[in-house]
N, C-alpha and C positions, 0 to 999 in steps of 0.2 A: 503493501500501501503506499508505503513511505518512498520506496524507487519511483512508482507510477508519480507521485507528486513532484518527484525530484525532475523527473523526466518532462512533465509539462510546461508547454512553452505559453507564457501569456499571449493571449490575443493581442494580435498588432493592429494597431489604429486605423481606422478608415481612411486612408489617404483619399479619398474621391471625395469623401464627405467633408474633408478639411477643406478641400482645394472650392466645393460648392459654396461653402459658407461665406467667404469673404465676397465670392463674385455674387452670389445672392444678395447681400448685404448694400453692394455697392449699386445693383440694378435697382433696389428699393429706395436708396437715396436719389439715383437719378429720376426715378418714377416720380419722386413725392417734389422734385424740382419742375418737372414736366406737368405736372398735376395743378400748378398755380394759374401758369396762363390758359390751361383747360379750363378751370373752373371760370376764367374772365372770360371765356370765347364762349364758354356754353351757356353764361347767361345772357350775354349778348345776344346769341343765337335765339333762345327764348322770347329776348325781349324786341327782336327785330320782327318774330314770328307775331307778335301782338300788337305792335306800334300800330298797325292799321286802325284800329280802335281808337286811337287819340288823334283829335284836331290839331292839324299845326297851325292853327291860325296866328295865335299870338306870341308860340314858342318852338318853331318848327325844325329845331337843330334834331330831336329824337328822329324826324322820319328819315334821316340819313340811315338808319338802322336799316329800315325797311329795304331800301334801296342797294345796302350790303349784304342782303339775307344771302345769295348764293356763294359768298365769299364766307360765311361765319358757316354754312352746310358743309362746305368743303374741309374748311380747318377743324371742323369739330369732328370731323370723321378720320381726317388722319391724326389728329391726336389722340383718338378714340384706338385707333391700330394700333400707336406705337406704346399706349398704356397697357393693350391687350399681351405685348411682348415683353415688357418691361415688369409690369406688376398688374396681373388681371383685374385684381379688387377695385383698383383706382379707376377702371374703364368706365366701371357704373356710372361715374358723372358723367360724362358726355352720353351715354347710352341713355341716360333718364332725358337729358336736352333735346337727342333727338326724338324720343318718342313724343315729348311736349311739343315739338314743332313740327309733329305730322300735318296739321291743317296747313301750317304755312307751305308746307313740301308739295302739299294737294294742290293748292293754287296757282304756287309756281310752275311744276312739272308735272299733271295729273298722269295717271294710268286709265286709259279705257280702250273697248273691244266694239266692234259693230257699226264703226264709222264707215256707213254704204253710202254711195249716191243712189237719190230716189229715182223710182222709176217715172219717165217725164208723165206717163198718163196718170197718173195719182193725182189729188188735189193738192198743188203744193204751188210754191214759187222761191225764188231765189233773189238773194241780195249781194253786191259787192261792196266792202266799204274798202277806200282806197286812198291813201294820201300821197298825191300825183308830184309832189315838189315844184309845182308851178308848172309840171310837164319839160323840165329841164330833163336832160339824160346825163344824171351822174356819172355812171360808167364810161359813157365815151366822150364827156369833158375830162374825165380822168386821164385816157390814154390818146388823147389826140385825135380819136378816129371821126371821120366825118359822116355823119347821120344821112341816112337817103327818105328815112320816114320815123314818125314820131313811136317810139318802142312803148310809153307807156300809153298811148291811146289806143295802141296796137293791142296790147295786154285787156284793156276794157272789153275790146270789139269780140277778141277772141274768147272772154269769160262768158258773154251771152248772158249775162244776169238778167232779170226781170227788171231789178232796180239796182242803180250805181249810183252809190252816196262818197264823194270826192271830198276832200280835205287839203287846201293849199292849191286850188284849182280856179281861181279867178284869172283866167286867161282866156282871151278870143281866140274859139278855136275857128281857126282861117287862114288860106294858103298864102304861101310868101314871106312867113316869118320864121324867126332864129329857131322856132322850134317844129319846123320841117313837118308840117302837118301836109299831108298829099290829098289832092281832090279825092281820090277815092276812099281815104279814111274819114273825111269829112261827108262825104254823099253817104257812106256806110252808118257814121255812130248816129246822123241825122234821123235816117231811114230805120233803123234797130230801135231808137228812143225817140220816139215823136213827142214825148211829153219830157220838158226840161226846165229847173228853176235853178237859176244862175245868180248868185247875189257874192257880195265881197266874204260874209261869210262862209261859203263854201256852194258845192253844186249839187244836185238832184236829176238824174235822168232815168226815165221811166218807160216801160212799154204799157203801163197803166197812167191812169189820169191823173194827175196831181196838183193837190191845190197847197197853195202859200199860206202859211198860219203867222209867224214871226220868225224874227231874226234879233237874235242877241249879241250886241257887242261888248263882252266881258273885259277887252282888253284892248290892246292894238296889236296881240298876237294870240288873242281868243277869242272864240266865237262859236254861236250854234245856231245851223239853220231850222227851222222846224218847219215839216210839211206833211200832207195827208195823201197818201196813194190809195187808190179806190180800186181794190182787187177785186174784180167782178161780184162786187157787190160788199165786199168786206172792207171793211176802213181800217188804214194802218197808220198810226202817228209815228212819222220817224224824225229821231234827234240825229242831227247831223252834228258832231263834235269835236273841235279844234279846240283844245283846253292848253291854258296857260305854258307855253313852251319855256325853255332853260336860256334859251337868249345865247347861246354859245357863240362867240367871233371865231374867225380864222385862227386868231391868237390861242384862244382859251384850246379848242381843239389841240393845236400844236404843244398846249402846256400839257395837257391829258396823255397825248400819245409820248412827250418826252418823260412824262412820269412814269407810266405803264412799261417804257422801255428802262426807265434807269430810275428804279424808285430812291436810290440814295440821293437824289439830286432835289429832293423837296425842302433842305434847308435852305439851298440858293434861292429856291423861287417862292419862299414861303408868303412874299406879296401879293405875287399870281394866285398861290392858291388859296388864300383868305377870299379874293374877290370872286375867284372860280367858284368857291363854295357858297358864298353869299348868294349868288345868283339860282344856286338849287335852292336853297331856305326862301327865298324871297318866292320861286316858283311853287315851291310845296304850299305856302301859305296861301298864293291866291288861287290856287287849287281847289283847296279848302272849301273857298268862300263860292267860287264858281260850280262845285258838284251840288253844295246844298241848296244853291237858287235853282239850279237844273232838277236835282232830283225832287224838291217841293213842288214846282210848276209841274212835272211830270205826274206827281200823284193826285193833281187835281183833273187829270184826264182822263175819261174811262174809256176801256177796250185794249186795242191791239197795241202796245207801243214797241218800238225798237229804236234801241237807243246805240249809236255805235261811231266809229270814228275815233281818232289819235287822240287819247286821253291823256298822253306825255306823262303818264305813269304805270308802275308796274304792278303785278297783283298784288303785293305784300304792300300796297299804301292805303293811304285812308280814301282816296279820292277812287279805286278802283272798291275799296269796300263799302261805299256810300251807294254807287252807282249799281252793284250787285245786291244789295239788301232787298231783300224781296221780288229780286230778279232771276231770271235765268243768265247763264253766262256760256254761248256756246262753246266755244273752245275746253273750256273747262269741263262740259258735260260730253263734249265728242271726241276729242283730240288727246293724244300722246305727247310727253316730253315739254320741254320748256318753251318750243313754239316761237320762236325769236319773231318780230315783225319789225324791227329796226336793226340793220347790221350795218355801219356806217361808222368810219372813225375809231376804228378799235372798240367799240361799244354793241353789245345785244343783247337785246331786251326786247320783252314784248309788250309794247306801250298801247297798242291798237286793240280794240274789244268791241264785241256786239254782245250787247244787252236786249234781254226781250221778255216781255210777260203778255197775258194775253191767251186767244183762243188760237195758237200755233205753239207749233214743236219743231225745234233744231233736230235734222236728221243728219245732215253730212255738214262738216266743216272743213275748208281746205286755204293753208296757206300758200301762196303762191311763190316760190324763188323765183322771181324775176328780177333783174338787179337796174334797171333803168331810172328807178325815182330811189330813194334812200329808207323808204318803207319798203314793206310786202303787200301784195292786195288780200284781202281776206273773203273768201266766197263761201256762203252758208246758204243751204237749203233748207227750207220751211215746209212742214204738212201742218195742213190744218187739220183740228182735233173733231 
């Protein structure tokens, strides 16, 4: 017995465990350091989700959170993945933030199925909403190519929509202008749309009779044209909106391009950045007042209403929230993904929308990726209930 004890070797220490322990401690320390910015970003993500309920009239600064919503989503996801690798327990913070932000995620990038074109024999009609950029050809102007016809006008003709709602379109459609309208295009557009209302606030063209109701001049850059279409005896009130734009100059756009290329240059251009930011804040405040007035006016009208156009604000904004309240929004109902409608100057946002209410149901929607204007046209098909 004694001999056996004497020959017995004490257990060797677990070298693997000794090596892992300091490594595990180090990872936990790093995870704790990462957790601090993660908490901040998670709070900002949740705030950006629900900031749409806050009217940015007197204090518009928080509204910038809604504009930055996709940035916070990406940052939160990346931080969550890092924490899952370093110390999974801490990953619960960004995970909860992502769960709380689901309403904002759905508005920004919905997921839908069954977005199919209607049978033309069904009791339906279609509408096209399009910011035409005053029929200038942004792409050809950038490349220096010579135009032989107006591509924006051709996009409208090709859509063959029953009702066409245009913003930034108070341009005379006639031959021999720098817009390159051809005789064939002019003849076709007038034949296709015998009913037209053209005001400083916008243009509506229709295959059905139109009646002018009102023209609202919110500011130099913001207008609403209200008219009524008689679609085989069914009346539809149309609000053609172009709400307060940010009013960015060429220098502002260049500043944005510089900052997105070299973010570290912000300290050198802090004065310009402040002016740039103040333009956004002023626009947020102005749009809040404008949508409040439009919404209150629309609620005095009975029946079918389509409220569309360029509202210059994203789905995570107060303007969108007000116009959607109690109404349907075609993209959110039918489409999938972020669905950008403005893609210029390295800005990719969905700021054109189609809201509606009444005895109709949107059954198909398509954003046509044509690059003549700085906006894409929105095509929607409605079916009567």
